C-alpha positions in Angstrom: -75.7 63.1 82.7 -77.7 60.0 83.5 -77.4 56.6 81.8 -80.2 54.1 81.4 -79.0 50.5 81.3 -81.5 47.9 79.9 -81.3 44.9 82.1 -81.4 41.3 81.0 -82.7 38.6 83.2 -84.0 35.0 83.2 -87.0 35.6 85.4 -84.8 34.9 88.5 -81.8 37.1 88.4 -80.0 39.9 86.5 -77.6 38.5 84.0 -73.8 38.7 84.3 -73.8 40.6 81.0 -75.9 43.4 82.5 -73.5 43.6 85.5 -70.6 44.0 83.0 -72.6 46.7 81.1 -73.1 48.6 84.3 -69.4 48.3 85.0 -68.7 49.8 81.6 -71.0 52.8 82.0 -69.7 53.8 85.4 -66.8 55.2 83.3 -69.1 57.7 81.7 -69.9 59.5 84.9 -73.2 60.6 86.3 -76.0 58.5 87.6 -76.9 55.0 86.4 -80.5 53.8 86.2 -81.4 50.2 85.5 -84.5 49.4 83.6 -86.1 45.9 84.1 -88.8 44.8 81.7 -90.8 41.7 82.2 -93.6 40.2 84.3 -93.7 39.3 88.0 -90.6 41.3 88.8 -90.7 42.2 92.6 -88.0 39.7 93.6 -85.7 40.6 90.7 -86.2 44.3 91.4 -85.3 43.9 95.0 -82.1 42.0 94.2 -81.3 44.6 91.5 -81.5 47.4 94.0 -78.5 46.0 95.7 -76.2 46.1 92.6 -73.3 48.3 93.2 -73.2 51.4 91.1 -76.9 51.7 90.4 -78.8 54.7 91.8 -82.4 53.8 90.6 -84.1 50.7 89.4 -87.0 51.2 87.1 -89.5 48.4 86.8 -91.9 47.9 83.8 -94.0 45.0 84.9 -96.7 43.6 82.5 -97.6 40.2 81.1 -96.9 41.2 77.5 -93.3 42.0 78.4 -92.6 38.6 79.8 -91.6 37.1 76.4 -89.1 39.8 75.5 -90.5 40.7 72.1 -88.4 43.6 70.8 -91.4 45.6 69.6 -92.9 45.7 73.1 -89.6 46.3 74.9 -88.6 49.1 72.5 -91.9 51.0 73.0 -91.5 51.2 76.7 -87.8 52.2 76.5 -88.7 55.1 74.1 -91.1 56.6 76.7 -88.1 57.1 78.9 -85.5 58.1 76.4 -85.8 61.9 76.7 -84.6 61.7 80.3 -81.2 60.1 79.5 -77.9 61.1 77.9 -77.1 57.4 77.2 -79.1 54.3 76.6 -77.0 51.2 77.0 -77.4 47.4 76.8 -75.0 44.5 76.6 -74.2 43.3 73.0 -76.0 40.1 73.5 -78.9 38.6 71.4 -81.4 40.7 73.3 -79.3 43.9 73.0 -78.7 43.4 69.3 -82.4 42.8 68.8 -83.8 45.7 70.7 -81.2 48.6 70.6 -81.2 49.1 66.8 -84.9 49.7 66.9 -84.5 52.2 69.7 -81.7 54.0 67.8 -83.8 54.1 64.6 -86.8 55.6 66.4 -84.7 58.2 68.1 -83.0 59.0 64.7 -79.5 58.5 66.1 -76.5 56.3 65.2 -76.1 53.2 67.3 -72.5 52.7 68.6 -72.1 48.9 68.7 -69.8 46.5 70.5 -68.0 49.1 72.6 -64.8 47.9 74.2 -63.6 51.1 75.8 -65.2 54.3 76.9 -62.9 57.3 76.7 -65.3 60.0 77.8 -69.1 60.6 77.7 -69.1 61.0 73.9 -66.0 59.1 72.8 -66.0 55.3 72.4 -63.7 52.6 71.1 -65.0 49.6 69.1 -63.4 46.9 67.0 -63.9 46.7 63.3 -62.6 44.3 60.6 -63.0 41.3 62.8 -61.1 43.0 65.6 -58.0 43.8 63.6 -58.6 47.6 63.8 -59.9 49.6 66.8 -62.1 52.6 65.7 -62.4 55.6 68.0 -65.9 57.1 67.6 -67.2 60.4 68.8 -70.9 61.0 68.9 -72.7 64.3 69.2 -76.2 62.8 69.1 -78.5 64.1 71.8 -78.9 60.5 73.1 -76.1 57.9 72.7 -77.5 54.4 72.0 -74.7 52.0 72.9 -74.1 48.2 73.1 -71.3 47.0 75.2 -69.0 44.1 74.4 -69.1 42.7 78.0 -65.9 40.7 77.8 -64.0 43.9 77.8 -65.3 45.1 81.2 -65.4 43.9 84.8 -68.8 43.2 86.3 -70.2 45.2 89.1 -71.0 43.4 92.4 -74.5 42.1 93.0 -74.2 43.5 96.6 -73.2 46.8 98.1 -75.8 49.1 96.4 -78.9 50.7 97.8 -80.9 51.9 94.8 -84.5 53.2 95.0 -87.1 51.3 93.0 -89.6 53.1 90.8 -92.5 51.6 88.7 -92.7 52.5 85.0 -96.0 52.4 83.1 -95.6 49.9 80.3 -96.8 50.8 76.8 -99.7 48.5 75.7 -98.7 45.5 73.5 -97.9 45.9 69.9 -100.9 44.4 68.0 -98.7 43.6 65.0 -96.7 40.9 66.8 -97.5 38.0 69.1 -95.4 35.4 70.9 -95.8 31.9 69.4 -93.3 29.7 71.1 -89.7 29.4 72.2 -87.5 26.3 72.3 -84.8 26.6 74.9 -81.9 24.2 75.0 -81.4 22.8 78.5 -77.9 23.7 79.8 -76.0 20.7 81.2 -72.7 22.6 81.1 -71.6 26.1 82.1 -72.9 28.9 79.9 -70.5 29.5 77.0 -70.3 33.3 77.5 -69.7 33.2 81.2 -67.7 29.9 81.6 -64.2 30.2 83.1 -62.9 27.4 80.8 -64.0 26.7 77.2 -63.1 23.6 75.2 -63.7 24.5 71.5 -63.5 22.3 68.4 -63.1 22.9 64.7 -63.2 21.3 61.3 -60.2 19.1 62.3 -62.6 16.8 64.3 -64.1 15.6 61.0 -67.5 14.6 62.3 -70.1 15.2 65.0 -69.4 11.8 66.5 -65.7 12.8 66.8 -66.6 16.1 68.3 -68.6 14.5 71.1 -66.2 11.6 71.6 -63.1 13.7 71.8 -64.2 16.9 73.4 -67.0 16.0 75.8 -64.8 13.9 78.1 -62.2 16.7 78.4 -64.9 19.3 79.0 -66.4 17.0 81.7 -63.0 16.7 83.4 -62.5 20.5 83.4 -66.0 21.5 84.2 -65.8 23.5 80.9 -68.3 24.9 78.4 -68.2 23.5 74.8 -67.6 25.8 71.9 -67.0 25.4 68.1 -65.7 27.3 65.1 -68.1 28.3 62.4 -66.7 25.6 60.1 -67.6 23.0 62.7 -71.1 24.4 63.2 -71.7 24.7 59.4 -70.6 21.1 59.0 -73.1 20.0 61.6 -70.6 18.9 64.3 -72.1 21.2 66.9 -75.2 23.3 67.4 -75.4 27.0 66.4 -75.4 28.2 70.0 -71.9 26.7 70.4 -70.4 29.0 67.8 -67.6 31.3 68.8 -66.5 34.1 66.5 -67.4 37.2 64.7 -70.9 35.8 63.7 -71.2 33.7 66.9 -70.5 34.4 70.6 -67.7 36.5 72.0 -66.0 34.8 74.9 -63.1 35.7 77.2 -62.6 32.8 79.6 -59.7 32.2 81.9 -58.7 29.3 79.7 -59.6 28.6 76.1 -58.6 25.3 74.4 -58.8 25.5 70.6 -58.7 21.9 69.3 -58.6 21.2 65.6 -59.3 24.9 64.9 -57.1 26.6 62.2 -57.7 30.1 63.6 -59.6 31.9 60.8 -59.8 35.7 61.5 -63.5 35.4 62.1 -63.0 32.9 64.9 -60.1 34.8 66.5 -62.5 37.8 66.8 -64.6 35.9 69.2 -61.9 34.5 71.6 -58.7 36.3 71.3 -59.3 38.2 74.6 -59.2 34.9 76.5 -56.7 35.0 79.4 -54.8 31.8 78.4 -55.2 30.2 74.9 -54.1 26.6 74.3 -54.0 25.4 70.7 -53.8 21.8 69.6 -53.5 21.3 65.8 -51.4 19.1 63.5 -50.7 21.9 61.1 -47.7 23.8 62.4 -48.6 26.8 60.2 -52.1 27.1 61.6 -52.8 30.8 62.4 -54.2 29.8 65.8 -50.6 29.3 67.0 -50.0 33.0 66.4 -52.4 34.0 69.3 -52.0 30.9 71.5 -50.0 31.1 74.8 -49.3 27.4 74.5 -49.4 25.3 71.3 -49.1 21.6 70.7 -48.5 20.3 67.2 -49.9 16.8 67.0 -52.8 14.5 66.1 -55.7 15.6 68.2 -57.2 12.1 68.1 -54.3 10.8 70.2 -53.3 14.0 72.0 -56.7 15.0 73.5 -57.6 11.5 74.8 -54.2 11.3 76.4 -54.7 14.7 78.0 -58.1 13.7 79.3 -56.7 10.5 80.8 -54.0 12.5 82.7 -56.7 14.7 84.3 -58.4 13.5 87.4 -60.7 15.8 89.4 -57.8 17.1 91.4 -55.8 18.1 88.3 -58.9 19.6 86.8 -59.5 22.0 89.6 -55.8 22.8 89.8 -55.8 23.7 86.1 -58.8 26.0 86.6 -57.1 27.9 89.5 -53.8 28.0 87.7 -55.4 29.6 84.6 -56.7 32.5 86.7 -53.2 33.6 87.8 
């Protein structure tokens, strides 16, 4: 058995999500090959060859792959599919964009959001917003799988010695062309990889309150900002802050849920956090059912008071304490 992992990168380095996907597929057994698609890839390929657990790095380097259009990535992946028992990607935006196309072209059923690998053909994945775990056995000739990365440890970026092999890219798909991309500049840690997340919900009442109450606390803690779907739908926070079943899945060391009631859709995106702290004035809020620590009170007085008590020393101490 040999598994092909589709790499994600930012043009500079392989993503943490890919390292976690590699960590997951090491449980399948057999060799692991990493496919990097893009343009101007020698430096990334060299660093990828040192990732622990990877036997080969395959490099498809062409200008039309630089923009990550699913139609172009899919076509090159399909040329390699017959050599592999499993084709795997992280269940990120790119993985969810590309892998269903690959599965459809191979006429196999995709196995999505895998949280455990029991053997080479048996997988566990959450359904019903994470309230039920389904065990799935696939007899397809190729298993097309996306990995919920928060469920697995990442492989090290060092320690491997993989060989590097070029792959001939398929010519560009004439039916699509890249027009533009607007990328938000990150001034805080990335939400999906941050060790601390400060998340706000409908209880904040407005976008102004969201910024005024949460941003100072996040700054003190060096945290990423998140939001419930209700907060995003109300315009309090941008779409890429959304945590939950229809947003991002996070599992930080510390998750602060502020003014979030704890709808099942939100819990599906954060319940694997190591420590959950909830602040809400409704003692019956469902969020308290999953929280390790809960504080019933008015967030507009409690959170500023908490922020005031945190200096940089306390902030770093909280971060280290949350990892124990």
